[in-house]
Each structure stands twice: as structure tokens, then as C-alpha cells.
C-alpha positions, 0 to 999 in steps of 0.5 A: 499500500502506498502511504499518504504523508500528513493525510493530504494531497500535495500538488507539485507545480513546476513553476510559480504557476501550476504545471503539468509534467507529462511523460511519454505519449501512449495510446489511448490517451494523450498523457498530459499529467499533473503531478500529485505527491502521495509519498511517491508521485502519481501521474494524473491525465489532464482531460478536457473531455470529462469532469471527474477527478479520480485516481487508482484506489486499488491494486491493478496489474497496470498501475505502479502506485495507487491511493489508499484512502484508509491511510488519509486522515482528511479523506471522507467517503460519500458512499456514492458509487460512480461510473465513467465511460470514455470513448476508450475505456471505463472505470468504477469507484467510490466518491469521496472528498479530500484535501489538496495542498498547493504550495506554490502559485495558488497557495493553500489547502482546498477540499475537493471531490475525488473518486477512487477507482476500484475497477476498470476496463481498458483504462489502465493499460500496459506501459501507460504511466498514468494513475488517475484522470483530472476532468476539466470540462463543465459540471454538466459531465460530472458523474454520477450527476452535475451536482458533483463539483468539479476539481476546477470549480472547487479551486475557483470558488475556494481559491478565488482564482479567475475562471480560466485555465490554459494547457500547453502540450509538448512532446512534438516530434516524439514517436507514439510509443517512444520512451522519453518524457514529454513536457507540458504545462497546465496553468490554473487561473490565467495565461502564462505569456512565456508559453506561447508566441504571437497572438491568441485567436479565440473561438466561442464555446457554443455550449458549456458541457464539453468545450464545444466549438463550431467548425466552418469547413475542412480543406485537404491540400488546399481544397475544400471538402465542399461539405455542408458545415452541419456535417462538422457540427451535427452532433458536436465538435469539441476540443479534448486533450484526453483523445489522442487522435483527430476524430471525425464524423464518418461522412467527414472521415471518408471525405478526408481519406478520399481527398488524401488519396486523391491528392497524395503521391501514393498509389494503391495504399492499403485501406487498413491503414486509413482504418487504423488496423494497419501500419504503413512502413517505409525504409528508415532512410525515407521520410514519407510526409512529403507524400501527403497533403496538409489539412486545415480546420476553420474555426469561427472567430469571436467576431461571427463574420470571420474565422481563422484556421489551424493548418496541419502538415502531415508530420502531425497526422502521419505518426511514427511508431518505434520498434517495428523491424530493423530496417523499416520505420512504420507509421500510423494514421493519426485521424480516425472516424467517429460515430458522433462527435468531431474531436480536436484531440492531441493530434491537433493540440500538440504544439499549440498553447490552448486557453480555456477561457470559461469566464468569457465562454471561448477557447484560444489557440496560440503557437507554443514555443515547445513544438520543436521543428517538426511540429512547428513546421506543420502548424500555421494559424492565420486569418482567412484569406477572405472572410468566411461567413458560415453557412448558418449565417449566410442563409440569414443575411441578404447577399448585398449585405454580405458583399459589403461586409466582405469588402470592408473586412477584406484587407484585414482578412489577408494578413496573416495573424500567427505563423509558426517559426519555419524549421531550419532548412536541411540540405536538399530539403530533407526533414532531418539533417545528414551527419557531417560525414555524409552526402545528402541526395534527393532524386524526384521524378517528374509528375504529370505534364508540367512538373519536371524532374529534379536531382539534388546532391549536397543542396546543389540542383544538378538537374532541374528545370531551373538549370534548363538541363532536364528533359523527357526520358531518362535524366542522369547526373554523375558525381565524383564521390571523393570531391562531391563535384558534378562530372556530367549531366544529360537527359536521353529522350526515350520517346523520340529518336534512338538515344539508348546507345548514347546512354550506354556510352554516357554511363561507360564514360563515367569514371570509377569512384563515381555516384550516378543518379537517374530519374525519369520524366514522362516516358523513359521506356519506349526506346530503352533497349535491352543493352541499356537495361543490362548496363543499368542492371549491372550497376544494381538496379532491380527495377529497370527490367520492369519499367513500362511506358511512363513509369516513374523511376528513380535510381542511385548507384555507385561505380567501382565501389558499393553503397550501403545496404540501408540507404534508399537506392531505387523506387518505381511506380507505374502510371495509372489511368485513374491517378490525379494526372490522368494517366501521366506519371505521378511523382516519386522520390528517394533521398538519403545520406551517403557516407563519405568514407566508402573508398 
């Protein structure tokens, strides 16, 4: 049993304010924890989607510590059973009261309602480090009834603090099952300026139970889903720190998945990835985020005639999982379907400082400085380029009035309001830097009629439209491995004319100790002869014999030495009449880091 010193809870703030210290993010909940001292530390999940404060009150195989109320001189049982069910998991316990002590910030001791969890199902999970949950939603959600005063309401009443709290959810850039410790802060009674950058944009709270807001529209890759805004708000749209994923009503979820598939650079992707039953795995040298579009969520502003958007790059919703295979990095889809609500969960909240201003019935968003370069690069909070008057409002106001309003506000609406700092740019636009002892490369095939192929080496474009040396067919760049200097570049048209022999000669003339980068634009196969395929195959290609009309193909090889097995060397994708280019090739790319000490 866990003894309780002085029979009271001691709330441990990380600063003069009350701060959460969340450990690693693990499913099914985002672990944003308060720290309580019960002789030893208990980690408490901060949940804005429920209203009860509850801690483990009995031994459980998945809980390392628990609270024994019999050892507390200030605990009083109310003799009331309470059961709380969540989207994932549930618990049953006994309602009581106890005294918490907050030594800094909000000084004093306060009597609060606390439930001791005696039984649970899918709530305490293996490897998940929380011992309880702190519900910060309104009393309407409190169990067994709204007469149970919530933890925060008790503090507001007894400590006389303002009716506002704010939450910073860090852990940006950490994988879902990582073993590190995420940072974060919970500020009770106010806003901490050091925890955000720029301005705060607020959206009204529509109803005081969950933190219910209004979504006006969603975009995928800059394209409106064209759904009636009622689809986003049919049941409710809420901001919930206790939900890991971005959850969307089924119709909205299906539209988002279809739009991602339509606009992404992937072909024939498994449906199990979208439903959450399968992971998608790439070679560890690849960064798949460039294959996916950004998402944008539009929220109604306090001024009901305008809105702002939160735009999320794929780094937030294509989430890495550790420990799957030796050579593969596997990812999960950070969006799921919901039978009812649209839930802005941790997938969206990470990297933002979110203000729950209950006094003025509004939720605010600002960019958090803790987000890290990966997450910050995926966060953009701006005013709408032109004012968006929601579908509910537009049905009530005459068209000429709307036009006048838009004209008057247009200049303001075009100004960006909050923009997260740009990430530090890496060579060849890699998401993470190569080590100092290696070369960075990126080979991108052409896409459609207009997008031409590119070959980048050490941040220098060897072949590109800007250099004027890219063309239809197979584009090749030769680089001196020891010096990193380009030796020669050329493209070989495989649709018009007989250039296969020229390509063979060009490769043969490459000096020993050369790197060869090859990539297609448009068609690279029609007049490609077997002798040329044989030469490329001898360099290590496993796909050149499979190349077809308008296949997208990228390849890197070494002449006179061997490249490591763990770098990305080749990729092929055959054209599809149903792709977004109507049968023209879709882009593919390979990228990685080549060690400089191979010869």
C-alpha cells in the first residue's frame, strides 16, 4: 500500500504557476499529467473531455502506485458509487472528498471531490504511466450527476482564482510509443505569456458541457471538402486533450481519406492504414511526409463574421511508431472515424498553447514555443484569406449585405495573424539533417505534364527546370564521389529518336569512383533497349527490367565501389489512368545520406 504523508494531497507545480509534467505519449490517451505527491508521485491525465477527478484506489496489474484512502486522515467517503465511460475505456469507483495542498502559485489547501477507482476496463493499460484522471470540462459531464462539483470549480470557488485555465501540450516530434518524457504545462487561473508566441485567436464555446466549438469547413491540400458545415457540427465539435487522435464523423472522415488519397503521392495504399488496423512502413532512410497533403480546420472567430484556420502538415497526422523491424520505420494514421462528434484531440493540440477561457465562454489557440521543428513546421494559424461567413449565417443575411461586409474587412483578412517559425532548412529539403560525414541526396521524378524531374546533391540542383538541363526520358547526373563535384549531366529522350546507345556510352564514360543518379520524366521506356537495361542492371538496379510506358523511376548507383544496403537506392511506380494526372506519371522520390568514407 502507498502511505499518504500528513493525510493530504500535495500538488507539485513546476513553476510559480501550476504546471503539468507529462511523460511519454502512449495510446489510448494523450498523457498530459499533473504531478501529485502521495509519498511517491502519481501521474494524472489531464482531460478536457470529462469532469471527474479520479485516482487508482486499489491494486491493478497495470498501475505502479495507487491511493489508499484508509491512510488519509482527511479523506471522507460519500458512499456513492460512480461509473465513468470514455470513448476508450471505463472505470467504476467510490466518490469521496479529500484535501489537496498547493504549495506554490495557488497557495493553500482545498477540499475537492475525488473518486477512487476500484475497477476499470481498458483504462489502465500496460506501459501507460498514468494513475488517474483530472477532468476539466464543465459540471454538466460530472458523474453520477452535475451536482458533483468539479476539481476546477472547487479551486475557482475556494481559491478565488479567475475562471480560466490554459494547456500547453509538448512532446512534439516524439513517436507514439517512444520512451522519453514529454513536457507540458497546465496553468490554473490564467495565461502564461512565456508559453506561447504571437497572438491568441479565440473561438466561442457554443455550449458549456464539453468545450464545444463550431467548425466551418475542412480543407485537404488547399481544397475545400465541399461538405455542408452541418456535417462537421451535426452532433458536436469539441476540443478534448484526453483524446489522442483527430476524430471525424464518418461522412467527414470518408471525405478526408478520399481527398488525401486523391492528392497524395501514393498509389494503391492499403485501406487498413486509414481504418487504423494496419501500419504503413517505409525504409528508415525515407521521410514519407512529403507524400501527403496538409489539412486545414476552420473555426469561427469571436467576431462571427470571420474565421481562422489551423493548418496541419502531415508530420502531425502521419505518426511514427518505434520498434517495428530493423530496417523499416512504420507509421500510423493520426485521424480516425467517430460515430458522432468531431474531436480536436492531441494530434491537433500538440504544439499549440490552448486557452480555456470559461469566464468569457471561448477557447483560444496560439503557437507554443515547445513544439519543436517538426511540429512547428506543421502548424499555421492565420486569418482567412477572405472572410468566411458560415453556412448558418449566410442563409439569414441578404447577399448585398454580405458583399459589403466582405469588402470592408477584406484587407484585414488577408494579413497572416500567427505563423509558426519556419523549421531550419536541411540540405536538399530533407526533414532531418545528414551527419557531417555524409552526402545528402534527393532524386524526384517528373509528375504529370508540367512538373519536371530534379536531382539534388549536397543542396545543389544538378538537374532541374531552373538549370534548363532536364528533359523527357531518363535524366542522369554523374558525381565524383571523393570531391562531391558534378562530372556530367544529360537526358536521353526515350520517346523520340534512338538514344539508348548514347546512354550506354555516357554511363561507360563515367569514371571509377563515381555516383550516378538517374530519374525519369514522362516516358523513359519506349525506346530503351535491352543492352541499356543490362548496363543499368549491372549497376545494381532491380527495377529497370520492369520499367513500362510512363513509369516513374528513380535510381542511385556507385561505379567502382558499393553503396550501403541501408540507404534508399531505387523506387518505381507505374502510371495509373485513374491517378490525379489522368495517366501521366505521378511523382516519386528517393532521398538519403551517403557516407563519405566508402572508398
